[in-house]
ROMARVEX-676832 format. One record per residue: residue number from 1; residue in one letter; x, y, z of N, C-alpha, C in turn. Coordinates in nm, 2 decimals. Atoms other than C-alpha are relative to their C-alpha. Example, Ala and Ser with C-alpha at 12.3 -4.5 7.8 and 13.67 -1.06 7.14 Angstrom:
pos code n.east n.north n.up ca.east ca.north ca.up c.east c.north c.up
1 A 0.09 -0.12 0.00 1.23 -0.45 0.78 0.09 0.12 0.00
2 S -0.09 -0.11 0.00 1.37 -0.11 0.71 -0.08 0.11 0.08
***
This chain:
pos code n.east n.north n.up ca.east ca.north ca.up c.east c.north c.up
1 M 0.17 0.00 -0.01 2.69 -1.17 -3.39 -0.02 -0.14 0.00
2 P 0.06 0.14 0.00 2.52 -1.56 -3.31 -0.04 -0.04 -0.16
3 D 0.07 0.02 0.12 2.43 -1.74 -3.64 -0.19 -0.03 0.06
4 I 0.13 -0.02 0.00 2.08 -1.83 -3.67 -0.07 -0.15 0.06
5 L 0.01 0.17 0.01 2.13 -2.23 -3.67 0.06 -0.01 0.16
6 S -0.04 0.01 -0.14 2.31 -2.18 -3.30 -0.12 0.06 0.08
7 L 0.02 -0.06 -0.09 2.09 -1.97 -3.16 -0.18 -0.09 -0.04
8 R 0.11 0.10 0.01 1.77 -2.23 -3.28 0.08 -0.09 0.11
9 L -0.09 0.15 -0.04 2.03 -2.55 -3.16 -0.03 0.10 0.22
10 F -0.02 -0.07 -0.13 2.00 -2.30 -2.81 -0.14 -0.02 0.05
11 L 0.18 0.02 -0.04 1.57 -2.29 -2.83 0.02 -0.17 0.03
12 R 0.04 0.14 0.00 1.58 -2.67 -2.88 0.01 -0.07 0.09
13 I -0.03 0.02 -0.09 1.80 -2.75 -2.60 -0.09 0.00 0.11
14 A 0.09 -0.08 -0.09 1.64 -2.55 -2.36 -0.14 -0.05 0.03
15 A 0.09 0.03 0.05 1.33 -2.68 -2.48 -0.05 -0.19 0.01
16 L 0.05 0.15 0.01 1.41 -3.08 -2.51 0.12 -0.03 0.13
17 G -0.07 0.03 -0.15 1.65 -3.08 -2.18 0.16 -0.06 -0.07
18 G -0.17 0.10 0.03 1.95 -3.25 -2.41 0.05 0.07 -0.13
19 I -0.05 -0.05 0.15 2.20 -3.18 -2.66 0.00 -0.12 -0.09
20 A 0.00 0.06 0.12 2.18 -3.48 -2.84 -0.20 0.05 -0.07
21 A 0.12 0.00 0.09 1.77 -3.48 -2.89 0.01 0.12 -0.04
22 A 0.00 -0.15 0.16 1.81 -3.11 -3.03 0.05 -0.05 -0.11
23 A -0.06 -0.03 0.13 2.09 -3.20 -3.26 -0.04 -0.11 -0.11
24 Q 0.05 0.07 0.10 1.87 -3.47 -3.36 -0.11 0.04 -0.09
25 D 0.14 -0.04 0.02 1.55 -3.26 -3.39 0.09 0.08 -0.10
26 L -0.09 -0.07 0.09 1.83 -3.02 -3.62 0.03 -0.05 -0.10
27 S -0.04 0.08 0.08 1.96 -3.28 -3.80 0.17 0.00 0.01
28 L -0.11 -0.06 -0.04 2.28 -3.20 -3.65 0.07 -0.14 0.03
29 S -0.06 0.10 -0.06 2.56 -3.46 -3.51 -0.04 0.03 0.11
30 P -0.07 -0.08 -0.12 2.60 -3.42 -3.13 0.13 0.03 0.05
31 A -0.12 -0.03 -0.04 2.95 -3.34 -3.16 0.01 0.14 -0.05
32 S 0.09 -0.16 0.02 2.80 -3.05 -3.39 -0.06 0.09 0.04
33 A 0.09 -0.10 -0.09 2.55 -2.93 -3.16 0.07 0.04 0.11
34 S -0.02 -0.10 -0.12 2.83 -2.89 -2.88 0.10 0.04 0.02
35 A -0.14 -0.13 0.07 3.10 -2.73 -3.07 -0.11 0.10 0.00
36 R 0.06 -0.19 0.01 2.83 -2.47 -3.15 -0.07 0.01 0.12
37 L 0.08 -0.04 -0.09 2.69 -2.45 -2.85 0.17 0.06 0.12
38 V -0.13 -0.08 -0.08 3.06 -2.39 -2.68 0.02 0.17 -0.08
39 K -0.02 -0.13 0.04 3.10 -2.14 -2.94 -0.13 0.10 0.03
40 L 0.09 -0.12 -0.04 2.79 -1.95 -2.88 0.01 0.02 0.10
41 E -0.03 -0.08 -0.15 2.84 -1.92 -2.49 0.16 0.10 0.01
42 E -0.14 -0.12 0.07 3.23 -1.74 -2.66 -0.06 0.06 0.00
43 T 0.10 -0.07 0.03 3.00 -1.54 -2.83 -0.06 0.09 0.10
44 V 0.05 -0.05 -0.06 2.78 -1.42 -2.60 0.03 0.01 0.13
45 G -0.06 -0.09 -0.14 2.99 -1.39 -2.29 -0.04 -0.07 0.13
46 F 0.04 0.07 -0.10 2.85 -1.63 -2.05 -0.08 -0.17 -0.05
47 R 0.08 0.15 0.03 2.73 -2.02 -2.00 -0.15 0.02 0.00
48 L 0.14 0.06 0.02 2.39 -2.11 -2.10 -0.06 -0.09 0.04
49 F 0.05 0.10 -0.03 2.36 -2.43 -1.97 0.07 -0.06 0.12
50 N -0.11 0.05 -0.08 2.48 -2.61 -1.64 -0.04 -0.17 -0.07
51 R -0.01 0.10 0.01 2.58 -2.96 -1.78 0.04 -0.12 0.10
52 T -0.05 0.08 -0.06 2.62 -3.28 -1.63 -0.03 -0.13 -0.07
53 T 0.05 0.19 0.06 2.61 -3.69 -1.75 -0.13 -0.01 0.00
54 R 0.13 0.07 0.03 2.27 -3.70 -1.72 -0.11 0.10 -0.08
55 A 0.05 -0.12 0.03 2.13 -3.35 -1.78 0.05 0.13 -0.02
56 V -0.08 -0.14 -0.03 2.16 -3.00 -1.92 -0.14 0.08 0.08
57 S 0.10 -0.11 -0.07 1.96 -2.70 -1.74 0.04 0.13 -0.04
58 L 0.03 -0.13 0.05 1.92 -2.34 -1.81 0.13 0.05 0.11
59 T -0.03 -0.08 -0.09 2.18 -2.12 -1.59 -0.13 0.11 0.02
60 T 0.06 -0.10 -0.02 2.05 -1.81 -1.47 0.00 0.12 -0.10
61 D -0.01 -0.13 0.15 2.15 -1.61 -1.75 -0.03 -0.05 -0.09
62 G 0.05 0.08 0.16 2.09 -1.87 -2.02 -0.16 0.00 0.05
63 D 0.16 0.03 -0.06 1.74 -1.86 -1.85 -0.07 0.20 -0.03
64 A 0.02 -0.17 0.09 1.72 -1.43 -1.91 0.01 0.03 -0.11
65 F -0.08 0.03 0.17 1.87 -1.51 -2.26 -0.14 -0.02 -0.11
66 L 0.01 0.10 0.08 1.63 -1.72 -2.36 -0.14 0.08 -0.08
67 P 0.11 -0.07 0.11 1.28 -1.48 -2.44 0.04 0.08 -0.12
68 Y -0.03 -0.10 0.10 1.46 -1.26 -2.65 0.05 -0.10 -0.12
69 V -0.06 0.10 0.13 1.64 -1.55 -2.83 -0.12 -0.04 -0.06
70 Q 0.12 -0.01 0.01 1.27 -1.67 -2.87 -0.07 0.08 -0.07
71 Q 0.05 -0.12 -0.03 1.18 -1.34 -2.94 0.01 0.04 -0.22
72 M -0.08 -0.07 0.12 1.44 -1.25 -3.24 -0.07 -0.15 -0.10
73 I 0.02 0.08 0.06 1.37 -1.58 -3.40 -0.18 -0.02 -0.04
74 E 0.10 -0.03 0.04 1.02 -1.56 -3.44 -0.08 0.14 -0.04
75 T -0.01 -0.16 0.10 1.03 -1.20 -3.57 0.06 -0.04 -0.14
76 L -0.09 0.04 0.14 1.30 -1.35 -3.84 -0.15 -0.07 -0.07
77 E 0.10 0.07 0.11 0.99 -1.61 -3.93 -0.11 0.06 -0.04
78 T 0.08 -0.08 0.02 0.72 -1.38 -3.90 0.05 0.08 -0.15
79 G -0.05 -0.05 0.12 0.94 -1.17 -4.19 0.02 -0.06 -0.12
80 L -0.03 0.11 0.09 1.04 -1.47 -4.39 -0.12 -0.02 -0.07
81 S 0.13 0.03 0.02 0.65 -1.53 -4.43 -0.07 0.12 -0.08
82 A 0.05 -0.14 0.01 0.57 -1.18 -4.50 0.07 0.00 -0.11
83 V -0.07 0.02 0.10 0.81 -1.20 -4.76 -0.05 -0.06 -0.16
84 R 0.01 0.10 0.09 0.71 -1.50 -4.96 -0.14 -0.03 0.01
85 G 0.17 -0.01 0.01 0.33 -1.41 -4.92 -0.11 -0.06 0.09
86 Q 0.07 0.11 -0.04 0.25 -1.69 -4.69 -0.03 0.08 0.15
87 G 0.01 -0.11 -0.16 0.07 -1.60 -4.37 0.03 -0.10 0.14
88 A -0.11 0.06 -0.10 0.27 -1.70 -4.05 -0.13 -0.04 0.13
89 D 0.05 0.07 -0.10 0.11 -1.94 -3.78 0.01 0.03 0.06
90 A 0.01 0.00 -0.12 0.06 -1.86 -3.45 0.02 -0.08 0.04
91 E -0.10 0.12 -0.10 0.34 -2.07 -3.24 0.07 0.08 0.08
92 G -0.13 -0.06 -0.13 0.59 -2.02 -2.94 -0.05 0.00 0.11
93 L 0.09 -0.03 -0.06 0.55 -1.89 -2.62 0.00 0.11 -0.03
94 L 0.07 -0.18 0.01 0.34 -1.59 -2.56 0.04 0.01 0.17
95 R 0.00 0.01 -0.12 0.45 -1.46 -2.20 -0.11 0.10 0.04
96 I 0.08 -0.16 -0.01 0.20 -1.23 -2.05 -0.07 -0.01 0.14
97 T 0.05 -0.05 -0.14 0.10 -1.05 -1.72 -0.08 0.09 0.05
98 M 0.13 -0.04 -0.07 -0.18 -0.96 -1.55 -0.02 0.00 0.14
99 P 0.06 0.02 -0.12 -0.42 -0.87 -1.23 0.02 -0.11 0.05
100 G 0.00 0.11 -0.04 -0.41 -1.17 -1.01 -0.15 -0.01 0.01
101 S 0.15 0.06 -0.04 -0.81 -1.13 -0.92 -0.03 -0.01 -0.15
102 F 0.09 0.00 0.15 -0.91 -1.04 -1.31 0.10 -0.14 -0.11
103 G -0.08 0.12 0.07 -0.65 -1.31 -1.45 -0.10 -0.12 0.06
104 R 0.02 0.15 -0.04 -0.81 -1.60 -1.22 -0.13 0.04 -0.03
105 M 0.10 0.03 0.04 -1.16 -1.48 -1.31 -0.05 0.06 -0.12
106 Y 0.10 -0.03 0.21 -1.21 -1.39 -1.68 0.13 -0.04 -0.09
107 I -0.09 0.09 0.12 -0.88 -1.52 -1.84 0.07 -0.12 0.04
108 M 0.03 0.09 -0.07 -0.82 -1.83 -1.64 -0.10 -0.11 -0.15
109 P 0.11 0.11 0.06 -1.14 -1.97 -1.79 0.01 0.02 -0.14
110 T 0.07 -0.01 0.17 -1.16 -1.88 -2.16 0.19 -0.07 -0.05
111 L -0.09 0.08 0.10 -0.79 -2.07 -2.20 0.02 -0.10 -0.04
112 A -0.01 0.10 0.05 -0.85 -2.38 -2.30 -0.06 0.01 -0.12
113 D -0.01 -0.05 0.12 -1.00 -2.23 -2.56 0.04 0.06 -0.13
114 F -0.16 -0.06 0.08 -0.71 -2.04 -2.72 0.04 -0.07 -0.01
115 H -0.06 0.10 0.07 -0.57 -2.35 -2.72 -0.05 -0.07 -0.06
116 A 0.06 0.11 0.15 -0.80 -2.55 -2.90 0.00 0.08 -0.13
117 R -0.01 -0.09 0.17 -0.75 -2.25 -3.22 0.13 -0.01 0.02
118 H -0.13 -0.02 -0.01 -0.44 -2.19 -3.13 0.12 -0.13 0.12
119 P -0.07 0.13 -0.09 -0.23 -2.55 -3.00 0.15 0.03 -0.03
120 R -0.17 0.01 0.02 0.12 -2.44 -3.11 0.03 0.12 0.08
121 V -0.04 -0.11 -0.08 0.13 -2.14 -2.89 0.02 -0.06 0.15
122 S -0.04 0.06 -0.11 0.26 -2.23 -2.53 0.02 0.13 0.13
123 L 0.02 -0.12 -0.06 0.21 -1.98 -2.26 0.08 -0.01 0.13
124 D -0.03 -0.06 -0.08 0.35 -1.84 -1.97 -0.01 0.12 0.07
125 L 0.09 -0.16 0.01 0.16 -1.59 -1.78 0.03 -0.01 0.18
126 R -0.08 -0.08 -0.09 0.25 -1.41 -1.47 -0.13 0.10 0.08
127 L 0.15 -0.03 -0.06 -0.07 -1.32 -1.23 0.06 0.14 0.12
128 S -0.06 -0.10 -0.06 0.05 -0.99 -1.05 -0.06 0.10 0.02
129 D 0.06 -0.14 -0.01 -0.09 -0.69 -0.89 0.11 0.09 0.00
130 A -0.11 -0.13 0.03 0.28 -0.50 -0.93 0.00 0.03 -0.11
131 V -0.08 0.02 0.13 0.36 -0.35 -1.24 0.11 0.00 -0.01
132 L -0.11 0.13 0.05 0.58 -0.57 -1.41 0.10 0.13 -0.12
133 D -0.05 -0.06 0.11 0.83 -0.40 -1.65 0.02 -0.12 -0.16
134 V 0.04 0.06 0.11 0.73 -0.50 -1.98 0.14 -0.04 -0.08
135 V -0.14 0.01 0.08 1.10 -0.48 -2.16 0.03 -0.07 0.06
136 E -0.12 0.04 -0.05 1.30 -0.58 -1.88 -0.05 -0.21 -0.01
137 G 0.08 0.08 0.03 1.04 -0.88 -1.83 -0.01 -0.09 -0.11
138 A -0.01 0.08 0.19 1.07 -1.01 -2.23 -0.20 -0.03 -0.01
139 Y 0.13 0.05 0.05 0.67 -0.99 -2.18 -0.05 0.07 -0.11
140 D 0.01 0.02 0.12 0.52 -1.02 -2.48 -0.13 0.10 -0.02
141 L 0.17 -0.05 0.01 0.14 -0.88 -2.38 -0.01 0.05 0.19
142 I 0.06 -0.03 -0.15 0.03 -0.71 -2.05 -0.16 -0.01 0.01
143 I 0.17 -0.06 -0.07 -0.31 -0.68 -1.89 0.01 0.09 0.10
144 R -0.03 -0.09 -0.14 -0.34 -0.37 -1.68 -0.12 0.10 0.02
145 N 0.10 -0.07 -0.04 -0.60 -0.19 -1.50 0.00 0.17 0.07
146 A -0.07 -0.12 -0.13 -0.33 0.10 -1.37 0.07 0.06 -0.13
147 P -0.10 -0.01 0.06 -0.13 0.31 -1.55 0.12 -0.02 -0.02
148 L -0.11 0.09 -0.05 0.22 0.20 -1.69 0.08 0.13 -0.04
149 A -0.04 -0.15 0.05 0.49 0.52 -1.69 0.07 -0.08 -0.15
150 D -0.05 -0.01 0.12 0.64 0.35 -1.98 -0.10 0.04 -0.15
151 S 0.08 -0.05 0.08 0.57 0.56 -2.31 -0.04 -0.07 -0.15
152 G -0.05 0.10 0.13 0.72 0.29 -2.58 -0.13 -0.13 -0.02
153 L 0.09 0.09 -0.02 0.40 0.07 -2.55 -0.09 -0.01 -0.11
154 I 0.10 -0.02 0.03 0.11 0.02 -2.76 -0.16 0.01 0.06
155 M 0.07 0.05 -0.11 -0.18 0.01 -2.60 -0.17 0.02 -0.07
156 R 0.14 0.05 0.07 -0.56 -0.14 -2.70 -0.08 0.00 0.14
157 K 0.05 0.00 -0.09 -0.86 -0.09 -2.50 -0.07 -0.14 0.06
158 L 0.07 0.12 -0.01 -1.01 -0.42 -2.35 -0.15 0.04 0.02
159 A 0.12 -0.05 -0.06 -1.29 -0.26 -2.14 -0.01 0.04 0.07
160 S 0.02 -0.10 -0.10 -1.41 0.01 -1.93 -0.01 -0.03 0.15
161 D -0.06 -0.01 -0.14 -1.31 -0.02 -1.56 -0.10 0.09 0.13
162 R 0.07 -0.10 -0.11 -1.62 0.10 -1.38 0.00 -0.04 0.12
163 R 0.01 0.02 -0.12 -1.67 0.15 -1.03 -0.10 0.04 0.08
164 L 0.02 -0.08 -0.08 -1.84 0.20 -0.73 -0.02 -0.04 0.13
165 L -0.01 0.03 -0.19 -1.88 0.26 -0.36 -0.11 -0.05 0.01
166 V 0.12 0.10 -0.05 -2.06 -0.05 -0.20 0.03 -0.06 0.13
167 A -0.02 0.07 -0.17 -2.12 -0.22 0.13 -0.13 -0.13 0.00
168 S 0.10 0.10 0.05 -2.33 -0.49 0.25 -0.14 0.05 0.10
169 P 0.18 -0.02 -0.09 -2.69 -0.49 0.35 0.07 0.00 0.20
170 A 0.04 0.01 -0.17 -2.58 -0.60 0.72 0.05 0.13 0.05
171 Y -0.08 -0.12 -0.01 -2.36 -0.29 0.72 -0.07 0.11 0.03
172 L 0.11 -0.16 0.04 -2.60 0.01 0.63 -0.12 -0.05 0.07
173 K 0.10 0.08 -0.12 -2.85 -0.20 0.87 0.01 0.05 0.08
174 R -0.01 0.00 -0.21 -2.66 -0.13 1.19 0.04 0.11 -0.05
175 Y -0.04 -0.09 -0.02 -2.47 0.19 1.10 -0.06 0.14 -0.10
176 G 0.04 -0.10 0.07 -2.73 0.37 0.83 0.06 0.04 -0.17
177 S -0.02 -0.08 0.19 -2.63 0.50 0.45 -0.01 0.13 0.03
178 P -0.04 -0.14 0.05 -2.47 0.81 0.40 -0.06 0.09 -0.08
179 S 0.05 -0.09 0.09 -2.66 1.06 0.23 0.14 0.04 -0.13
180 T -0.10 -0.06 0.08 -2.37 1.26 0.08 0.14 -0.05 0.03
181 P -0.12 -0.02 -0.05 -1.99 1.26 0.07 0.03 0.00 0.12
182 D -0.06 0.03 -0.08 -1.92 1.39 0.36 -0.06 -0.07 0.14
183 D 0.10 0.07 -0.12 -2.16 1.20 0.58 0.12 -0.14 0.02
184 L -0.10 0.06 0.00 -1.85 0.95 0.50 0.10 0.01 0.12
185 A -0.10 0.01 -0.16 -1.61 1.05 0.80 -0.10 0.00 0.12
186 E 0.07 0.08 -0.13 -1.91 0.90 1.04 0.01 -0.15 -0.08
187 H 0.02 0.13 0.05 -1.86 0.60 0.88 0.16 -0.16 0.00
188 Q -0.14 0.07 -0.05 -1.61 0.29 0.91 0.02 0.00 -0.20
189 C -0.05 0.05 0.18 -1.44 0.24 0.51 0.13 -0.13 0.01
190 V -0.08 0.07 0.02 -1.25 -0.02 0.37 0.09 0.05 -0.14
191 S -0.02 -0.09 0.15 -0.99 0.13 0.10 0.15 -0.10 0.00
192 L -0.11 0.06 0.03 -0.67 -0.03 -0.10 0.13 0.13 0.00
193 A -0.16 -0.10 0.00 -0.35 0.13 -0.01 0.05 0.09 -0.03
194 E -0.05 -0.16 0.06 -0.31 0.35 -0.26 -0.07 0.09 -0.01
195 Y 0.14 -0.10 0.01 -0.64 0.52 -0.25 -0.03 0.05 0.11
196 T 0.02 -0.07 -0.15 -0.63 0.75 0.04 -0.14 0.12 -0.07
197 K 0.09 -0.12 0.04 -0.83 1.04 -0.15 -0.18 -0.08 -0.09
198 W 0.08 -0.02 0.05 -1.21 0.97 -0.29 -0.07 0.07 -0.08
199 K 0.04 -0.11 0.05 -1.28 1.19 -0.54 -0.13 -0.01 -0.07
200 F 0.08 0.01 0.04 -1.62 1.23 -0.69 -0.08 0.12 -0.09
201 E 0.04 -0.10 0.10 -1.84 1.42 -1.04 -0.02 0.08 0.07
202 N 0.08 -0.15 -0.03 -2.00 1.65 -0.80 0.15 0.14 0.01
203 G -0.11 -0.12 -0.05 -1.61 1.79 -0.77 0.04 -0.05 0.16
204 Q -0.04 0.03 -0.14 -1.57 1.66 -0.39 0.11 -0.09 0.01
205 T -0.12 0.07 -0.02 -1.24 1.51 -0.29 -0.02 -0.05 0.13
206 I 0.00 0.00 -0.15 -1.31 1.34 0.04 0.15 -0.14 0.06
207 S -0.08 0.06 -0.07 -1.01 1.20 0.27 -0.03 -0.10 0.08
208 V 0.06 0.11 -0.07 -1.08 0.81 0.33 0.03 0.03 0.19
209 P -0.03 0.02 -0.14 -1.11 0.79 0.72 0.01 -0.13 0.02
210 H 0.00 0.14 0.05 -0.92 0.48 0.69 -0.02 -0.07 0.16
211 S 0.03 0.09 -0.12 -1.06 0.24 0.93 0.04 -0.13 -0.01
212 F -0.01 0.11 0.02 -0.93 -0.04 0.77 0.05 0.00 -0.20
213 V -0.12 0.03 0.13 -0.64 -0.08 0.45 0.03 -0.09 -0.01
214 V -0.03 0.10 -0.01 -0.58 -0.37 0.27 0.10 0.00 -0.16
215 N -0.05 0.02 0.14 -0.34 -0.44 -0.05 -0.05 -0.05 -0.10
216 D 0.04 0.10 0.13 -0.55 -0.69 -0.27 -0.20 0.03 0.01
217 G 0.14 -0.05 -0.04 -0.85 -0.61 -0.35 -0.16 -0.18 -0.04
218 E 0.04 0.11 -0.04 -1.02 -0.97 -0.34 -0.06 0.00 0.15
219 A -0.01 -0.09 -0.18 -0.94 -0.90 0.04 -0.10 0.10 0.07
220 L 0.06 -0.10 -0.05 -1.14 -0.62 0.04 -0.09 0.01 -0.05
221 R 0.12 0.05 0.01 -1.42 -0.78 -0.14 -0.12 -0.04 0.15
222 T 0.04 0.07 -0.08 -1.45 -1.01 0.12 -0.01 0.09 0.13
223 M 0.00 -0.09 -0.08 -1.37 -0.75 0.38 -0.19 0.09 0.04
224 L 0.17 -0.10 0.01 -1.73 -0.54 0.28 -0.10 -0.12 -0.01
225 E 0.08 0.09 0.01 -1.92 -0.86 0.22 0.00 -0.06 0.19
226 Q 0.00 0.00 -0.18 -1.85 -0.91 0.62 -0.06 0.14 0.10
227 G 0.03 -0.10 -0.08 -2.00 -0.59 0.74 0.09 0.08 0.00
228 M -0.09 -0.12 -0.11 -1.67 -0.40 0.78 0.00 0.14 0.01
229 G 0.04 -0.12 0.01 -1.77 -0.09 0.62 0.02 0.05 -0.20
230 I 0.05 -0.04 0.12 -1.80 0.11 0.28 0.16 0.04 -0.07
231 G -0.17 0.02 0.12 -1.52 0.06 -0.04 -0.04 0.05 -0.13
232 I 0.05 0.03 0.19 -1.49 0.09 -0.40 0.02 -0.10 -0.06
233 K 0.03 0.11 0.03 -1.53 -0.17 -0.58 -0.01 0.01 -0.18
234 S 0.03 0.08 0.14 -1.48 -0.28 -0.98 -0.11 -0.08 -0.02
235 I 0.15 0.11 0.06 -1.81 -0.39 -1.16 0.04 -0.11 0.00
236 W -0.02 0.10 0.06 -1.58 -0.66 -1.29 0.04 -0.09 0.15
237 N -0.09 0.10 -0.13 -1.47 -0.77 -0.92 -0.12 0.00 0.10
238 A 0.11 -0.02 -0.11 -1.77 -0.71 -0.76 -0.22 -0.04 -0.04
239 S 0.14 0.01 0.11 -2.08 -0.80 -1.03 -0.08 -0.14 0.07
240 E 0.10 0.14 -0.06 -2.15 -1.14 -0.87 -0.07 0.03 0.16
241 S 0.01 0.02 -0.12 -2.13 -1.03 -0.53 -0.18 0.14 0.02
242 L 0.10 -0.14 0.05 -2.38 -0.67 -0.63 -0.19 -0.11 -0.06
243 K 0.14 0.07 0.05 -2.64 -0.96 -0.81 -0.04 -0.07 0.10
244 S 0.03 0.12 -0.12 -2.64 -1.18 -0.49 -0.09 0.06 0.10
245 G 0.04 -0.05 -0.13 -2.71 -0.91 -0.26 0.09 0.02 0.09
246 L -0.12 -0.04 -0.08 -2.41 -0.95 -0.09 0.05 0.13 0.05
247 L -0.06 -0.15 -0.01 -2.30 -0.59 -0.17 -0.12 0.07 -0.06
248 V 0.08 -0.10 0.05 -2.51 -0.31 -0.22 0.02 0.17 -0.06
249 E -0.06 -0.14 0.03 -2.44 0.02 -0.43 -0.04 0.08 0.13
250 V 0.05 -0.12 -0.13 -2.44 0.35 -0.16 0.02 0.08 -0.05
251 M 0.05 -0.15 -0.01 -2.50 0.69 -0.22 0.03 -0.02 -0.22
252 P 0.01 0.00 0.18 -2.58 0.65 -0.63 0.00 0.09 -0.07
253 D 0.01 -0.14 0.04 -2.65 1.00 -0.67 0.08 0.06 0.01
254 F -0.12 -0.05 0.01 -2.31 1.05 -0.64 0.12 -0.07 0.00
255 P -0.09 0.07 0.07 -2.14 0.88 -0.88 0.20 0.04 0.05
256 L -0.15 0.00 0.03 -1.74 0.83 -0.89 0.07 0.06 -0.08
257 A -0.09 -0.06 0.12 -1.48 1.03 -1.05 0.09 -0.05 -0.07
258 I -0.10 0.08 0.02 -1.30 0.75 -1.20 -0.05 -0.02 -0.11
259 D -0.02 0.03 0.16 -1.17 0.72 -1.57 0.05 -0.11 0.04
260 V -0.12 0.11 0.05 -1.01 0.38 -1.58 -0.04 -0.08 -0.06
261 S 0.01 0.10 0.09 -0.96 0.13 -1.82 0.04 -0.15 0.03
262 I -0.14 0.12 -0.01 -0.82 -0.26 -1.86 0.00 0.07 -0.13
263 W -0.09 0.03 0.10 -0.57 -0.24 -2.13 0.09 -0.09 -0.01
264 L -0.11 0.06 0.07 -0.36 -0.45 -2.36 0.06 0.07 -0.01
265 L -0.15 -0.07 0.10 0.01 -0.31 -2.41 0.09 -0.15 -0.03
266 Y -0.16 0.12 0.07 0.29 -0.50 -2.59 0.05 0.10 -0.07
267 P -0.08 -0.06 0.08 0.58 -0.34 -2.71 0.03 0.05 -0.10
268 S 0.03 -0.06 0.11 0.60 -0.09 -2.98 0.05 -0.07 -0.13
269 R -0.13 0.03 0.12 0.80 -0.26 -3.23 -0.09 -0.01 -0.16
270 R 0.05 -0.02 0.09 0.73 -0.27 -3.61 -0.09 -0.13 -0.04
271 I 0.01 0.19 0.00 0.66 -0.69 -3.63 -0.10 -0.06 0.12
272 I 0.10 0.05 -0.17 0.39 -0.76 -3.35 0.01 -0.17 -0.06
273 A 0.07 0.12 0.12 0.40 -1.17 -3.43 -0.13 -0.05 0.02
274 P 0.13 0.11 0.02 0.13 -1.37 -3.50 -0.04 -0.01 0.15
275 K 0.10 0.07 -0.15 0.09 -1.54 -3.14 -0.04 0.13 0.07
276 V 0.07 -0.12 -0.05 0.04 -1.18 -3.00 -0.08 0.09 -0.03
277 H 0.09 -0.01 0.05 -0.20 -1.10 -3.26 -0.12 -0.12 0.07
278 A 0.11 0.08 -0.02 -0.41 -1.43 -3.20 -0.01 0.06 0.13
279 M 0.01 -0.02 -0.08 -0.39 -1.35 -2.87 -0.11 0.13 0.04
280 I 0.04 -0.15 0.04 -0.50 -0.96 -2.87 -0.14 -0.08 -0.07
281 D 0.17 0.06 0.08 -0.82 -1.09 -3.16 -0.04 -0.07 0.12
282 F 0.15 0.12 -0.09 -0.95 -1.37 -2.89 -0.05 0.08 0.10
283 L 0.03 -0.06 -0.10 -0.95 -1.14 -2.61 -0.15 0.12 -0.01
284 L 0.12 -0.12 0.04 -1.13 -0.83 -2.78 -0.10 -0.08 -0.06
285 E 0.10 0.08 0.04 -1.37 -1.12 -2.92 -0.07 -0.06 0.15
286 R 0.04 -0.01 -0.11 -1.45 -1.16 -2.55 -0.07 0.06 0.10
287 F 0.10 -0.11 -0.08 -1.50 -0.84 -2.42 -0.02 0.11 -0.03
288 Q 0.08 -0.13 0.08 -1.63 -0.63 -2.66 -0.09 -0.07 -0.09
289 P 0.03 -0.15 -0.04 -1.87 -0.47 -2.75 -0.02 0.03 0.15
290 V 0.05 0.00 -0.17 -1.99 -0.58 -2.37 0.10 -0.12 0.07
291 P -0.09 0.15 -0.13 -1.77 -0.77 -2.06 -0.07 -0.03 0.05
292 P 0.04 0.13 -0.09 -1.87 -1.05 -1.89 -0.08 0.07 0.05
293 W 0.02 -0.05 -0.18 -1.93 -0.85 -1.58 -0.15 0.09 -0.04
294 E 0.07 -0.03 -0.01 -2.17 -0.64 -1.75 -0.14 -0.03 -0.08
295 C 0.10 0.05 0.08 -2.41 -0.89 -1.94 -0.12 -0.03 0.12
***
């Protein structure tokens, strides 16, 4: 197994972009640091850095290895602080993935406040509507409003994800408003690609007449605002459009049967790094008891 100092050296070279700078940071001689790096690469069985006379850069394998080493060192430091009776500070790289629309609307605007509280935490943020693998991606935290197959995750509810059937006033003026779910067969509908059936609390399930299909929530909202049909929207995504009147609720007497929430998910390790706790507490503070779109 690699020794701790060599792993710390690996992290510092990756952060500082040079062996000499990392050696100085760790009070090592450049020769000793170079020897340790060679030994580390022999131990792990692959090259960690591409080296030139001017700089070093992570190889593909080194880049993939990096978050696991960061995680290992942070867990070790957290354990040492706990045994010594010290409160560990939130620090290090925090890797988070989240849905694109939700991230842009509700997470990005809060990050300056988080950084002011925890200046020693750096962020690696991935905005994607794809369900990314928390283990393979070495993510510390996932924000999701869709089920995840990996049962080895701890789940914390961030907020409810209430959804409505909506349309633009222009569409309803032109085509009329449906009175019951059965009436949707006579209407244009805009749906996300995976939602082929709409379920209602009265027990009805309607096969959506796919007038238009799109795979992006913000694009769907734009199409609805432009009068292209009736569709399902999350309140968090459509709240401003509903407040401004660009969209209105359709068939309020027939609510949708959707039990969806927005979740915080993270690997079920016995020790959770302080940086993860810090972000979870920060987000819960802003989304509970009432999320911003319900205010």
